[in-house]
py3Dmol code that shows the C-alpha trace and the ligand (Angstrom):
import py3Dmol

protein = """\
ATOM      1  CA  MET A   1    -129.105 117.269  92.897  1.00  0.00           C
ATOM      2  CA  THR A   2    -128.957 117.525  89.110  1.00  0.00           C
ATOM      3  CA  HIS A   3    -127.952 120.153  86.572  1.00  0.00           C
ATOM      4  CA  ALA A   4    -130.708 121.992  84.717  1.00  0.00           C
ATOM      5  CA  ILE A   5    -131.341 125.058  82.600  1.00  0.00           C
ATOM      6  CA  VAL A   6    -133.646 127.557  84.312  1.00  0.00           C
ATOM      7  CA  ALA A   7    -134.952 130.877  82.985  1.00  0.00           C
ATOM      8  CA  GLN A   8    -136.250 133.242  85.677  1.00  0.00           C
ATOM      9  CA  GLN A   9    -138.179 135.418  83.206  1.00  0.00           C
ATOM     10  CA  PRO A  10    -138.942 135.490  79.454  1.00  0.00           C
ATOM     11  CA  GLY A  11    -136.277 136.986  77.211  1.00  0.00           C
ATOM     12  CA  GLY A  12    -133.462 136.251  74.771  1.00  0.00           C
ATOM     13  CA  PRO A  13    -131.124 133.241  74.961  1.00  0.00           C
ATOM     14  CA  GLU A  14    -129.193 134.967  77.778  1.00  0.00           C
ATOM     15  CA  VAL A  15    -132.003 134.171  80.269  1.00  0.00           C
ATOM     16  CA  LEU A  16    -131.056 130.457  80.077  1.00  0.00           C
ATOM     17  CA  ASP A  17    -129.034 129.869  83.262  1.00  0.00           C
ATOM     18  CA  PHE A  18    -127.165 126.629  83.904  1.00  0.00           C
ATOM     19  CA  THR A  19    -127.816 125.734  87.508  1.00  0.00           C
ATOM     20  CA  GLU A  20    -128.400 122.941  90.034  1.00  0.00           C
ATOM     21  CA  ILE A  21    -131.853 121.789  91.127  1.00  0.00           C
ATOM     22  CA  ASP A  22    -133.172 118.982  93.315  1.00  0.00           C
ATOM     23  CA  ARG A  23    -133.386 115.697  91.502  1.00  0.00           C
ATOM     24  CA  PRO A  24    -137.139 115.145  90.947  1.00  0.00           C
ATOM     25  CA  VAL A  25    -139.040 112.206  92.474  1.00  0.00           C
ATOM     26  CA  PRO A  26    -141.558 110.317  90.296  1.00  0.00           C
ATOM     27  CA  GLY A  27    -145.204 110.392  91.375  1.00  0.00           C
ATOM     28  CA  PRO A  28    -147.844 107.783  90.472  1.00  0.00           C
ATOM     29  CA  GLY A  29    -147.692 106.895  86.767  1.00  0.00           C
ATOM     30  CA  GLN A  30    -144.406 108.723  86.256  1.00  0.00           C
ATOM     31  CA  LEU A  31    -140.885 107.718  85.266  1.00  0.00           C
ATOM     32  CA  LEU A  32    -137.662 109.357  86.368  1.00  0.00           C
ATOM     33  CA  ILE A  33    -135.474 109.547  83.257  1.00  0.00           C
ATOM     34  CA  LYS A  34    -131.699 109.958  83.268  1.00  0.00           C
ATOM     35  CA  VAL A  35    -131.427 112.184  80.202  1.00  0.00           C
ATOM     36  CA  ALA A  36    -128.910 111.002  77.565  1.00  0.00           C
ATOM     37  CA  ALA A  37    -129.736 113.938  75.283  1.00  0.00           C
ATOM     38  CA  ALA A  38    -132.473 116.566  75.052  1.00  0.00           C
ATOM     39  CA  GLY A  39    -133.835 117.842  71.743  1.00  0.00           C
ATOM     40  CA  VAL A  40    -133.793 121.570  71.038  1.00  0.00           C
ATOM     41  CA  ASN A  41    -136.879 122.699  69.127  1.00  0.00           C
ATOM     42  CA  PHE A  42    -138.170 125.990  67.862  1.00  0.00           C
ATOM     43  CA  ILE A  43    -141.050 125.832  70.329  1.00  0.00           C
ATOM     44  CA  ASP A  44    -138.471 126.082  73.144  1.00  0.00           C
ATOM     45  CA  THR A  45    -137.469 129.495  71.775  1.00  0.00           C
ATOM     46  CA  TYR A  46    -141.116 130.644  71.478  1.00  0.00           C
ATOM     47  CA  GLN A  47    -141.672 129.646  75.130  1.00  0.00           C
ATOM     48  CA  ARG A  48    -138.400 131.170  76.357  1.00  0.00           C
ATOM     49  CA  GLY A  49    -139.123 134.418  74.489  1.00  0.00           C
ATOM     50  CA  GLY A  50    -142.740 134.807  75.657  1.00  0.00           C
ATOM     51  CA  MET A  51    -144.481 134.216  72.302  1.00  0.00           C
ATOM     52  CA  TYR A  52    -146.077 131.127  73.908  1.00  0.00           C
ATOM     53  CA  GLN A  53    -147.113 131.651  77.536  1.00  0.00           C
ATOM     54  CA  VAL A  54    -145.468 129.364  80.104  1.00  0.00           C
ATOM     55  CA  PRO A  55    -145.023 129.754  83.871  1.00  0.00           C
ATOM     56  CA  PHE A  56    -141.625 131.111  85.061  1.00  0.00           C
ATOM     57  CA  PRO A  57    -139.144 130.077  86.474  1.00  0.00           C
ATOM     58  CA  PHE A  58    -139.099 127.845  83.391  1.00  0.00           C
ATOM     59  CA  THR A  59    -136.974 124.872  82.335  1.00  0.00           C
ATOM     60  CA  PRO A  60    -137.400 124.294  78.585  1.00  0.00           C
ATOM     61  CA  GLY A  61    -137.481 121.013  76.744  1.00  0.00           C
ATOM     62  CA  SER A  62    -140.279 118.692  75.654  1.00  0.00           C
ATOM     63  CA  GLU A  63    -138.044 116.159  73.888  1.00  0.00           C
ATOM     64  CA  ALA A  64    -135.447 113.759  75.266  1.00  0.00           C
ATOM     65  CA  ALA A  65    -134.132 110.233  75.242  1.00  0.00           C
ATOM     66  CA  GLY A  66    -132.599 108.373  78.145  1.00  0.00           C
ATOM     67  CA  THR A  67    -132.871 105.520  80.594  1.00  0.00           C
ATOM     68  CA  VAL A  68    -135.527 104.876  83.223  1.00  0.00           C
ATOM     69  CA  GLU A  69    -133.875 105.401  86.619  1.00  0.00           C
ATOM     70  CA  GLU A  70    -136.965 105.013  88.868  1.00  0.00           C
ATOM     71  CA  VAL A  71    -140.606 104.116  88.276  1.00  0.00           C
ATOM     72  CA  GLY A  72    -143.555 105.656  90.107  1.00  0.00           C
ATOM     73  CA  GLU A  73    -146.455 103.744  91.619  1.00  0.00           C
ATOM     74  CA  GLY A  74    -148.671 101.911  89.140  1.00  0.00           C
ATOM     75  CA  VAL A  75    -146.280 101.958  86.178  1.00  0.00           C
ATOM     76  CA  GLU A  76    -146.427  98.605  84.392  1.00  0.00           C
ATOM     77  CA  ASP A  77    -145.058  99.137  80.892  1.00  0.00           C
ATOM     78  CA  PHE A  78    -141.535 100.266  81.795  1.00  0.00           C
ATOM     79  CA  ALA A  79    -138.885  99.013  84.241  1.00  0.00           C
ATOM     80  CA  VAL A  80    -135.685 100.508  85.619  1.00  0.00           C
ATOM     81  CA  GLY A  81    -133.129 100.424  82.797  1.00  0.00           C
ATOM     82  CA  SER A  82    -135.652 100.685  79.901  1.00  0.00           C
ATOM     83  CA  ARG A  83    -134.557 103.025  77.094  1.00  0.00           C
ATOM     84  CA  VAL A  84    -137.249 105.585  76.325  1.00  0.00           C
ATOM     85  CA  ALA A  85    -137.780 108.808  74.392  1.00  0.00           C
ATOM     86  CA  THR A  86    -140.516 111.411  74.258  1.00  0.00           C
ATOM     87  CA  ALA A  87    -141.795 114.409  72.331  1.00  0.00           C
ATOM     88  CA  GLU A  88    -144.289 115.274  75.068  1.00  0.00           C
ATOM     89  CA  GLY A  89    -142.100 115.771  78.109  1.00  0.00           C
ATOM     90  CA  SER A  90    -141.356 118.908  80.071  1.00  0.00           C
ATOM     91  CA  LYS A  91    -138.216 120.307  81.703  1.00  0.00           C
ATOM     92  CA  CYS A  92    -136.021 118.062  79.532  1.00  0.00           C
ATOM     93  CA  TYR A  93    -133.078 120.516  79.586  1.00  0.00           C
ATOM     94  CA  ALA A  94    -131.758 118.735  82.689  1.00  0.00           C
ATOM     95  CA  GLY A  95    -129.759 115.762  83.879  1.00  0.00           C
ATOM     96  CA  TYR A  96    -132.929 114.041  85.118  1.00  0.00           C
ATOM     97  CA  THR A  97    -136.540 114.672  84.162  1.00  0.00           C
ATOM     98  CA  LEU A  98    -139.961 113.271  85.058  1.00  0.00           C
ATOM     99  CA  LEU A  99    -142.162 111.796  82.354  1.00  0.00           C
ATOM    100  CA  ASP A 100    -145.716 110.440  82.358  1.00  0.00           C
ATOM    101  CA  ALA A 101    -145.309 106.772  81.452  1.00  0.00           C
ATOM    102  CA  ALA A 102    -148.190 107.155  78.965  1.00  0.00           C
ATOM    103  CA  LYS A 103    -146.050 109.586  76.957  1.00  0.00           C
ATOM    104  CA  ALA A 104    -142.886 107.463  76.953  1.00  0.00           C
ATOM    105  CA  LEU A 105    -141.894 105.823  73.673  1.00  0.00           C
ATOM    106  CA  PRO A 106    -139.872 102.597  73.816  1.00  0.00           C
ATOM    107  CA  VAL A 107    -136.595 102.965  71.869  1.00  0.00           C
ATOM    108  CA  PRO A 108    -135.714 100.008  69.622  1.00  0.00           C
ATOM    109  CA  ASP A 109    -132.258  98.423  69.971  1.00  0.00           C
ATOM    110  CA  GLY A 110    -131.134  99.587  66.522  1.00  0.00           C
ATOM    111  CA  VAL A 111    -131.574 103.269  67.454  1.00  0.00           C
ATOM    112  CA  ASP A 112    -128.772 104.953  69.444  1.00  0.00           C
ATOM    113  CA  ASP A 113    -129.385 107.534  72.170  1.00  0.00           C
ATOM    114  CA  LEU A 114    -128.646 110.629  70.077  1.00  0.00           C
ATOM    115  CA  THR A 115    -130.906 109.463  67.247  1.00  0.00           C
ATOM    116  CA  ALA A 116    -133.591 108.574  69.799  1.00  0.00           C
ATOM    117  CA  ALA A 117    -133.451 112.115  71.180  1.00  0.00           C
ATOM    118  CA  ALA A 118    -133.374 113.669  67.703  1.00  0.00           C
ATOM    119  CA  LEU A 119    -136.379 111.910  66.224  1.00  0.00           C
ATOM    120  CA  PRO A 120    -139.542 112.054  68.322  1.00  0.00           C
ATOM    121  CA  LEU A 121    -140.694 115.644  67.907  1.00  0.00           C
ATOM    122  CA  GLN A 122    -139.561 116.484  64.398  1.00  0.00           C
ATOM    123  CA  GLY A 123    -140.076 112.909  63.132  1.00  0.00           C
ATOM    124  CA  MET A 124    -143.641 112.567  64.397  1.00  0.00           C
ATOM    125  CA  THR A 125    -144.322 116.070  63.094  1.00  0.00           C
ATOM    126  CA  ALA A 126    -143.178 115.104  59.597  1.00  0.00           C
ATOM    127  CA  HIS A 127    -145.312 111.952  59.940  1.00  0.00           C
ATOM    128  CA  TYR A 128    -148.556 113.722  60.835  1.00  0.00           C
ATOM    129  CA  LEU A 129    -147.954 116.493  58.283  1.00  0.00           C
ATOM    130  CA  ILE A 130    -147.880 114.061  55.341  1.00  0.00           C
ATOM    131  CA  ASN A 131    -150.413 111.551  56.656  1.00  0.00           C
ATOM    132  CA  SER A 132    -152.973 113.510  58.612  1.00  0.00           C
ATOM    133  CA  SER A 133    -152.838 117.278  57.997  1.00  0.00           C
ATOM    134  CA  PHE A 134    -152.847 116.658  54.265  1.00  0.00           C
ATOM    135  CA  ARG A 135    -152.578 113.113  52.952  1.00  0.00           C
ATOM    136  CA  VAL A 136    -149.787 113.166  50.347  1.00  0.00           C
ATOM    137  CA  GLU A 137    -150.201 110.647  47.524  1.00  0.00           C
ATOM    138  CA  PRO A 138    -147.685 109.455  44.901  1.00  0.00           C
ATOM    139  CA  GLY A 139    -147.416 112.060  42.142  1.00  0.00           C
ATOM    140  CA  HIS A 140    -148.300 115.067  44.309  1.00  0.00           C
ATOM    141  CA  THR A 141    -146.057 118.109  43.981  1.00  0.00           C
ATOM    142  CA  VAL A 142    -145.112 119.527  47.380  1.00  0.00           C
ATOM    143  CA  LEU A 143    -143.312 122.673  48.525  1.00  0.00           C
ATOM    144  CA  THR A 144    -141.663 122.488  51.921  1.00  0.00           C
ATOM    145  CA  HIS A 145    -139.712 125.443  53.335  1.00  0.00           C
ATOM    146  CA  ALA A 146    -136.440 125.278  55.310  1.00  0.00           C
ATOM    147  CA  GLY A 147    -135.429 122.026  53.631  1.00  0.00           C
ATOM    148  CA  ALA A 148    -132.175 121.630  55.595  1.00  0.00           C
ATOM    149  CA  GLY A 149    -133.808 122.105  58.994  1.00  0.00           C
ATOM    150  CA  GLY A 150    -134.752 119.457  61.520  1.00  0.00           C
ATOM    151  CA  VAL A 151    -138.289 118.926  60.255  1.00  0.00           C
ATOM    152  CA  GLY A 152    -137.288 119.770  56.670  1.00  0.00           C
ATOM    153  CA  LEU A 153    -134.738 116.983  56.167  1.00  0.00           C
ATOM    154  CA  LEU A 154    -137.073 114.347  57.614  1.00  0.00           C
ATOM    155  CA  LEU A 155    -140.111 115.640  55.729  1.00  0.00           C
ATOM    156  CA  THR A 156    -138.282 115.568  52.397  1.00  0.00           C
ATOM    157  CA  GLN A 157    -137.179 111.958  52.905  1.00  0.00           C
ATOM    158  CA  LEU A 158    -140.694 110.817  53.877  1.00  0.00           C
ATOM    159  CA  LEU A 159    -142.179 112.678  50.908  1.00  0.00           C
ATOM    160  CA  LYS A 160    -139.771 111.043  48.465  1.00  0.00           C
ATOM    161  CA  GLU A 161    -140.509 107.639  49.989  1.00  0.00           C
ATOM    162  CA  ARG A 162    -144.201 108.386  49.348  1.00  0.00           C
ATOM    163  CA  GLY A 163    -143.518 109.154  45.684  1.00  0.00           C
ATOM    164  CA  ALA A 164    -144.068 112.920  45.740  1.00  0.00           C
ATOM    165  CA  ARG A 165    -142.152 115.545  43.778  1.00  0.00           C
ATOM    166  CA  VAL A 166    -140.420 117.754  46.350  1.00  0.00           C
ATOM    167  CA  ILE A 167    -139.519 121.415  45.966  1.00  0.00           C
ATOM    168  CA  THR A 168    -137.834 123.069  48.920  1.00  0.00           C
ATOM    169  CA  THR A 169    -136.351 126.422  49.949  1.00  0.00           C
ATOM    170  CA  VAL A 170    -133.077 127.059  51.812  1.00  0.00           C
ATOM    171  CA  SER A 171    -130.891 130.091  52.558  1.00  0.00           C
ATOM    172  CA  SER A 172    -127.374 128.901  51.608  1.00  0.00           C
ATOM    173  CA  ASP A 173    -125.328 126.655  49.337  1.00  0.00           C
ATOM    174  CA  ALA A 174    -124.361 124.376  52.225  1.00  0.00           C
ATOM    175  CA  LYS A 175    -128.037 123.940  53.139  1.00  0.00           C
ATOM    176  CA  GLU A 176    -128.876 123.316  49.483  1.00  0.00           C
ATOM    177  CA  GLU A 177    -126.450 120.411  49.425  1.00  0.00           C
ATOM    178  CA  LEU A 178    -128.093 118.827  52.467  1.00  0.00           C
ATOM    179  CA  ALA A 179    -131.587 119.283  51.015  1.00  0.00           C
ATOM    180  CA  ARG A 180    -130.465 117.572  47.804  1.00  0.00           C
ATOM    181  CA  GLU A 181    -128.884 114.687  49.742  1.00  0.00           C
ATOM    182  CA  ALA A 182    -132.249 114.218  51.485  1.00  0.00           C
ATOM    183  CA  GLY A 183    -133.795 113.783  48.042  1.00  0.00           C
ATOM    184  CA  ALA A 184    -135.340 117.148  47.136  1.00  0.00           C
ATOM    185  CA  ASP A 185    -136.012 117.392  43.390  1.00  0.00           C
ATOM    186  CA  HIS A 186    -135.664 121.184  43.262  1.00  0.00           C
ATOM    187  CA  VAL A 187    -133.957 123.443  45.808  1.00  0.00           C
ATOM    188  CA  LEU A 188    -134.777 127.164  45.656  1.00  0.00           C
ATOM    189  CA  ARG A 189    -133.762 130.299  47.541  1.00  0.00           C
ATOM    190  CA  TYR A 190    -136.617 132.208  49.205  1.00  0.00           C
ATOM    191  CA  GLU A 191    -136.225 135.211  46.901  1.00  0.00           C
ATOM    192  CA  GLY A 192    -138.954 134.993  44.261  1.00  0.00           C
ATOM    193  CA  PHE A 193    -139.872 131.403  45.105  1.00  0.00           C
ATOM    194  CA  PRO A 194    -143.549 131.710  44.011  1.00  0.00           C
ATOM    195  CA  HIS A 195    -142.429 132.700  40.507  1.00  0.00           C
ATOM    196  CA  HIS A 196    -140.061 129.712  40.293  1.00  0.00           C
ATOM    197  CA  ILE A 197    -142.777 127.374  41.548  1.00  0.00           C
ATOM    198  CA  ARG A 198    -145.113 128.541  38.787  1.00  0.00           C
ATOM    199  CA  GLU A 199    -142.362 127.818  36.248  1.00  0.00           C
ATOM    200  CA  LEU A 200    -141.611 124.393  37.714  1.00  0.00           C
ATOM    201  CA  THR A 201    -145.294 123.405  37.684  1.00  0.00           C
ATOM    202  CA  GLY A 202    -146.179 124.760  34.233  1.00  0.00           C
ATOM    203  CA  GLY A 203    -148.207 127.557  35.834  1.00  0.00           C
ATOM    204  CA  LYS A 204    -150.423 125.172  37.811  1.00  0.00           C
ATOM    205  CA  GLY A 205    -149.008 125.479  41.349  1.00  0.00           C
ATOM    206  CA  VAL A 206    -148.307 122.823  43.977  1.00  0.00           C
ATOM    207  CA  ASP A 207    -150.790 120.495  45.675  1.00  0.00           C
ATOM    208  CA  VAL A 208    -149.617 121.401  49.172  1.00  0.00           C
ATOM    209  CA  VAL A 209    -147.192 123.748  50.909  1.00  0.00           C
ATOM    210  CA  TYR A 210    -145.723 122.836  54.311  1.00  0.00           C
ATOM    211  CA  ASP A 211    -144.701 126.195  55.797  1.00  0.00           C
ATOM    212  CA  GLY A 212    -142.867 126.310  59.138  1.00  0.00           C
ATOM    213  CA  VAL A 213    -141.229 129.663  58.378  1.00  0.00           C
ATOM    214  CA  GLY A 214    -144.403 131.730  58.835  1.00  0.00           C
ATOM    215  CA  ARG A 215    -144.446 135.492  58.488  1.00  0.00           C
ATOM    216  CA  ASN A 216    -141.816 135.849  55.730  1.00  0.00           C
ATOM    217  CA  THR A 217    -143.137 133.079  53.472  1.00  0.00           C
ATOM    218  CA  PHE A 218    -146.891 132.967  54.169  1.00  0.00           C
ATOM    219  CA  ASP A 219    -148.066 135.205  51.302  1.00  0.00           C
ATOM    220  CA  GLY A 220    -145.770 133.492  48.808  1.00  0.00           C
ATOM    221  CA  SER A 221    -146.891 130.076  50.014  1.00  0.00           C
ATOM    222  CA  LEU A 222    -150.559 130.939  49.463  1.00  0.00           C
ATOM    223  CA  SER A 223    -149.809 132.301  46.017  1.00  0.00           C
ATOM    224  CA  CYS A 224    -148.089 129.185  44.688  1.00  0.00           C
ATOM    225  CA  LEU A 225    -150.874 126.681  45.412  1.00  0.00           C
ATOM    226  CA  ARG A 226    -152.908 125.030  42.681  1.00  0.00           C
ATOM    227  CA  THR A 227    -156.668 125.526  42.618  1.00  0.00           C
ATOM    228  CA  ARG A 228    -158.036 123.745  45.726  1.00  0.00           C
ATOM    229  CA  GLY A 229    -154.497 123.369  47.079  1.00  0.00           C
ATOM    230  CA  THR A 230    -153.707 123.219  50.804  1.00  0.00           C
ATOM    231  CA  LEU A 231    -151.406 125.391  52.899  1.00  0.00           C
ATOM    232  CA  VAL A 232    -150.279 123.668  56.082  1.00  0.00           C
ATOM    233  CA  LEU A 233    -148.862 126.468  58.226  1.00  0.00           C
ATOM    234  CA  PHE A 234    -147.078 124.637  61.025  1.00  0.00           C
ATOM    235  CA  GLY A 235    -144.624 127.116  62.493  1.00  0.00           C
ATOM    236  CA  ALA A 236    -143.305 130.633  62.788  1.00  0.00           C
ATOM    237  CA  ALA A 237    -139.486 130.504  62.565  1.00  0.00           C
ATOM    238  CA  SER A 238    -139.497 134.001  61.014  1.00  0.00           C
ATOM    239  CA  GLY A 239    -142.319 135.316  63.230  1.00  0.00           C
ATOM    240  CA  ALA A 240    -146.074 134.922  63.604  1.00  0.00           C
ATOM    241  CA  VAL A 241    -148.360 135.399  60.596  1.00  0.00           C
ATOM    242  CA  PRO A 242    -150.693 138.407  60.997  1.00  0.00           C
ATOM    243  CA  PRO A 243    -154.480 137.853  60.873  1.00  0.00           C
ATOM    244  CA  VAL A 244    -155.727 136.556  57.502  1.00  0.00           C
ATOM    245  CA  ASP A 245    -158.888 137.506  55.607  1.00  0.00           C
ATOM    246  CA  PRO A 246    -160.655 134.210  54.704  1.00  0.00           C
ATOM    247  CA  GLN A 247    -161.696 135.760  51.396  1.00  0.00           C
ATOM    248  CA  ARG A 248    -158.084 135.311  50.271  1.00  0.00           C
ATOM    249  CA  LEU A 249    -158.644 131.543  50.288  1.00  0.00           C
ATOM    250  CA  ASN A 250    -161.533 132.022  47.890  1.00  0.00           C
ATOM    251  CA  SER A 251    -159.749 134.332  45.457  1.00  0.00           C
ATOM    252  CA  GLY A 252    -156.667 132.070  45.534  1.00  0.00           C
ATOM    253  CA  GLY A 253    -158.766 129.193  44.126  1.00  0.00           C
ATOM    254  CA  SER A 254    -160.883 127.691  46.939  1.00  0.00           C
ATOM    255  CA  LEU A 255    -157.778 127.010  48.990  1.00  0.00           C
ATOM    256  CA  THR A 256    -157.559 125.200  52.340  1.00  0.00           C
ATOM    257  CA  LEU A 257    -155.516 126.649  55.204  1.00  0.00           C
ATOM    258  CA  THR A 258    -154.758 124.643  58.325  1.00  0.00           C
ATOM    259  CA  ARG A 259    -152.592 125.456  61.391  1.00  0.00           C
ATOM    260  CA  PRO A 260    -151.825 122.166  63.162  1.00  0.00           C
ATOM    261  CA  SER A 261    -149.867 121.215  66.307  1.00  0.00           C
ATOM    262  CA  LEU A 262    -148.213 117.875  67.049  1.00  0.00           C
ATOM    263  CA  GLY A 263    -150.129 117.446  70.331  1.00  0.00           C
ATOM    264  CA  HIS A 264    -153.442 117.272  68.450  1.00  0.00           C
ATOM    265  CA  PHE A 265    -152.066 114.389  66.373  1.00  0.00           C
ATOM    266  CA  LEU A 266    -150.985 112.309  69.379  1.00  0.00           C
ATOM    267  CA  LEU A 267    -154.423 111.973  70.924  1.00  0.00           C
ATOM    268  CA  ASN A 268    -154.067 108.447  72.274  1.00  0.00           C
ATOM    269  CA  ALA A 269    -151.647 105.533  72.663  1.00  0.00           C
ATOM    270  CA  GLN A 270    -152.610 104.113  69.290  1.00  0.00           C
ATOM    271  CA  GLU A 271    -151.765 107.338  67.432  1.00  0.00           C
ATOM    272  CA  ARG A 272    -148.558 107.817  69.436  1.00  0.00           C
ATOM    273  CA  HIS A 273    -147.350 104.298  68.703  1.00  0.00           C
ATOM    274  CA  TRP A 274    -148.346 104.403  65.030  1.00  0.00           C
ATOM    275  CA  ARG A 275    -146.303 107.544  64.397  1.00  0.00           C
ATOM    276  CA  SER A 276    -143.316 106.786  66.616  1.00  0.00           C
ATOM    277  CA  GLY A 277    -143.255 103.122  65.550  1.00  0.00           C
ATOM    278  CA  GLU A 278    -143.019 103.998  61.853  1.00  0.00           C
ATOM    279  CA  ILE A 279    -140.425 106.728  62.405  1.00  0.00           C
ATOM    280  CA  PHE A 280    -138.188 104.663  64.705  1.00  0.00           C
ATOM    281  CA  ALA A 281    -138.452 101.609  62.425  1.00  0.00           C
ATOM    282  CA  ALA A 282    -137.416 103.701  59.406  1.00  0.00           C
ATOM    283  CA  ALA A 283    -134.418 105.061  61.344  1.00  0.00           C
ATOM    284  CA  ALA A 284    -133.457 101.588  62.600  1.00  0.00           C
ATOM    285  CA  ASN A 285    -133.533 100.025  59.122  1.00  0.00           C
ATOM    286  CA  GLY A 286    -131.661 102.928  57.528  1.00  0.00           C
ATOM    287  CA  ASN A 287    -134.539 104.224  55.352  1.00  0.00           C
ATOM    288  CA  LEU A 288    -134.650 107.482  57.293  1.00  0.00           C
ATOM    289  CA  LYS A 289    -131.359 109.300  57.838  1.00  0.00           C
ATOM    290  CA  VAL A 290    -131.303 111.457  60.946  1.00  0.00           C
ATOM    291  CA  ARG A 291    -128.855 114.334  60.798  1.00  0.00           C
ATOM    292  CA  VAL A 292    -127.694 115.629  64.164  1.00  0.00           C
ATOM    293  CA  GLY A 293    -126.283 118.947  62.994  1.00  0.00           C
ATOM    294  CA  GLY A 294    -125.227 120.236  66.401  1.00  0.00           C
ATOM    295  CA  THR A 295    -124.536 118.695  69.817  1.00  0.00           C
ATOM    296  CA  TYR A 296    -123.985 121.125  72.703  1.00  0.00           C
ATOM    297  CA  PRO A 297    -123.194 120.494  76.370  1.00  0.00           C
ATOM    298  CA  LEU A 298    -126.292 121.265  78.471  1.00  0.00           C
ATOM    299  CA  ALA A 299    -124.430 124.223  79.983  1.00  0.00           C
ATOM    300  CA  GLU A 300    -124.365 125.814  76.496  1.00  0.00           C
ATOM    301  CA  ALA A 301    -128.119 125.844  75.894  1.00  0.00           C
ATOM    302  CA  LYS A 302    -127.820 129.597  75.335  1.00  0.00           C
ATOM    303  CA  SER A 303    -125.513 129.065  72.326  1.00  0.00           C
ATOM    304  CA  ALA A 304    -127.822 126.366  70.962  1.00  0.00           C
ATOM    305  CA  HIS A 305    -130.779 128.804  71.026  1.00  0.00           C
ATOM    306  CA  GLU A 306    -128.696 131.582  69.498  1.00  0.00           C
ATOM    307  CA  ASP A 307    -127.560 129.350  66.644  1.00  0.00           C
ATOM    308  CA  LEU A 308    -131.054 127.967  65.992  1.00  0.00           C
ATOM    309  CA  GLU A 309    -132.618 131.425  65.855  1.00  0.00           C
ATOM    310  CA  ALA A 310    -129.800 132.834  63.695  1.00  0.00           C
ATOM    311  CA  ARG A 311    -130.324 130.051  61.086  1.00  0.00           C
ATOM    312  CA  ARG A 312    -126.836 128.662  61.721  1.00  0.00           C
ATOM    313  CA  THR A 313    -128.050 125.106  62.406  1.00  0.00           C
ATOM    314  CA  THR A 314    -128.980 122.211  60.134  1.00  0.00           C
ATOM    315  CA  GLY A 315    -130.869 119.057  61.036  1.00  0.00           C
ATOM    316  CA  LYS A 316    -131.330 118.364  64.726  1.00  0.00           C
ATOM    317  CA  VAL A 317    -129.818 120.323  67.608  1.00  0.00           C
ATOM    318  CA  LEU A 318    -129.195 118.354  70.828  1.00  0.00           C
ATOM    319  CA  LEU A 319    -128.103 119.158  74.394  1.00  0.00           C
ATOM    320  CA  VAL A 320    -126.075 116.581  76.297  1.00  0.00           C
ATOM    321  CA  PRO A 321    -126.094 116.795  80.120  1.00  0.00           C
TER     322      PRO A 321
END
"""
ligand_1 = """\
48
LIG
P -135.374 124.234 61.766
O -134.232 123.340 62.033
O -136.120 124.062 60.494
O -134.886 125.721 61.900
C -135.665 126.737 61.372
C -135.227 127.088 59.959
O -136.162 128.015 59.440
C -133.892 127.802 59.896
O -132.771 126.952 59.930
C -134.009 128.530 58.590
O -133.576 127.722 57.495
C -135.537 128.760 58.452
N -135.849 130.184 58.568
C -136.353 130.944 57.585
N -136.493 132.197 58.008
C -136.034 132.257 59.273
C -135.900 133.307 60.217
N -136.263 134.562 59.927
N -135.381 133.021 61.434
C -135.030 131.769 61.741
N -135.127 130.730 60.878
C -135.638 130.965 59.645
O -136.391 124.138 62.977
P -137.373 122.953 63.345
O -137.217 121.843 62.394
O -137.234 122.683 64.791
O -138.786 123.626 63.155
C -139.188 124.127 61.901
C -140.528 124.794 62.085
O -141.488 123.803 62.393
C -140.566 125.813 63.210
O -141.366 126.891 62.824
C -141.257 125.046 64.318
O -141.927 125.875 65.212
C -142.207 124.200 63.522
N -142.694 123.015 64.207
C -144.029 122.882 64.342
C -144.581 121.778 64.894
C -146.057 121.630 64.917
O -146.572 120.570 65.270
N -146.809 122.639 64.545
C -143.741 120.726 65.466
C -142.321 120.914 65.209
C -141.827 122.048 64.625
P -132.967 128.492 56.204
O -131.754 129.209 56.724
O -132.668 127.459 55.208
O -134.027 129.435 55.784
"""
view = py3Dmol.view(width=600, height=400)
view.addModel(protein, "pdb")
view.setStyle({"model": 0}, {"cartoon": {"style": "trace"}})
view.addModel(ligand_1, "xyz")
view.setStyle({"model": 1}, {"stick": {}})
view.zoomTo()
view.show()
């Protein structure tokens, strides 16, 4: 047996029950992972709440790090005892979880278990956002919302490393301090941010906005782009954006709008290893600081979801079985 979080039906954080389940058995091509820590991500709340459709009973969690306990038939790249992480797992809110070996990322020695669990999903997201959704070049001016969040802190550091000017939004003084430590050049509150962006850019607007907040910031994000700027809408922390008239992209200055997902940027082993390799190497050599802002026992997954949704968290939120 193993402990796991199971929701019987969609709903608020209170549907997350801490319970016992049978320890899973790896099939061909699978690994059984003893979970050291599972990452909590906003997508887990969308799935739990019914915004994204998943089958119930449902155990959340697509991110974890841990040790290979058993290997299924045909697995060649990993052995019992290997340290692995993933951003593409399922049912990771558990003591043990199954993982397709193809989606397992080897964890370098210089990266501890909590960092290994904190990095894959938000780190590879920050990586594809600045390299593949919109290629940021030195000298670009970038707005990224929620600068003290999990993605936000990593994104800001990668953007500064690239040589971009970074403007970010946060909701409190404590979050402002964290965003500044990560290297943000300007830290704004959400109130009136498009006006401040115009001032900071001499009326021109920014080259790109990375918007994971969604409904509450979308209009402002569109309005503070330069002519031919790009809005990368990558999340909905404040709710889903209502349907958009494409004509708005024209009147805004021939703008580009894209709505990406990490899975579409991990299409094969080469892409997976490029992104994870760069992110893990940066963490191992100290160039990328990973802030674990909250570590909760697995049994308290409900509190972790409550805190994430109520904007009480910073950096990464982890569950430890
Ligand atoms: P964060 O740690 O950034 O938490 C979300 C933050 O959003 C909050 O801390 C808060 O920061 C801000 N926020 C603003 N308005 C609200 C609101 N009304 N309710 C809740 N939070 C709000 O989360 P993640 O780093 O895990 O994810 C950030 C976004 O990126 C999410 O939308 C997520 O879905 C998305 N994402 C998308 C991926 C993709 O591939 N498309 C992959 C990974 C994440 P503050 O208090 O400072 O405003």
